[in-house]
Every structure is written in structure tokens, then in C-alpha cells.
N, C-alpha and C positions, 0 to 999 in steps of 0.2 A: 504494500500500500504506500502510495506517495503522500508526502506532506508538503505544505507550502514552503517550509524553510529548508528542505533537503537540498544540499549542494548539487549542482548540475554542471556538467561540462558538455558544451556543444562544439562539435568539430566540423569545420568546412575543409574537407580533404583537398590537398593539392597533389594529385597523382603524379604530375611532372616533377614535383619536389622530391618524391621518393623513387623516382626513376631517372635521376639526372646523370648516372654513370652507366653507359651501355654494357660494360662488361659485368656489372653486378646489378641486374634489373631488380627493382623493388626495394633496394637498399638506399637509404638516405646518404648522400655523398659517397656512395660506394662502400659504406661500412657495413659489413655483415652483422646482422642482428638488429640494425636500426631500420625496422620495417613498420609498415602500417599495422600488421598483425601483432607485432610486439607491443605497440601502444594499446591496442584493443585488449590484448591479454593482460597487460598491467592493470588496466582499469577494471576488468571483470574479476581478476583474482584479488584485487584490493577492495572488493565489496561493492563494486559498481554494477548497476543493472543496465544492460544494453537495451534501451527502450525500443521496442518493436523489432529488435534484431537487425537494425539498419547500420550499426557501427557509426552513428552520428551523434546520438544523445546518450550520455551516461549519467545516471542518477545515483547518488550516494546517500547513505543514512548518516555518515559522519564526514568530516572534512579531512580525515587522515590521508586519503589518497591524494588530495590536492597538495598536501605538504610533501609527499614522497615522490613526486613526478621527477623522473630523471631529467637532467638538464638538456639532453639532446632532443627531447620531445618538443 
């Protein structure tokens, strides 16, 4: 159940930004592990709910995930 004060992260993906090095497609700046899926995994394993399964809106019951976002994100 959602509440009005639940922290939410809304992402507008830039697919070209994570595909900017042709030899490592899908990896931000060509760095292995820095992928769209890695961000999604971080949010969902940190207690976030992927609203409607669209990988765009993530709802949290606490703000812990917001404080632990890796810098490369």
C-alpha cells in the first residue's frame, strides 16, 4: 500500500547514455556492471517497488535507498 509521504524516484532513461561505448553495449562509459539493470536491481533489492513493472517509478517505504545510491548512478 502506498502512502502520501513515501519517497519516490522517477527515472527518465537515456538509453544512449548507457550505450555510449560500442565495444561494451549497455554499459555506462564502457564500464562493466554500470548498467540500467544494475540500477533497477539496486532499487528493488533496497526495498523499492517497481511501480507497474515499467522500470521508471520506484516507490520506497523508507529513505534508506536514496542515501545509499552509488555515485555513478
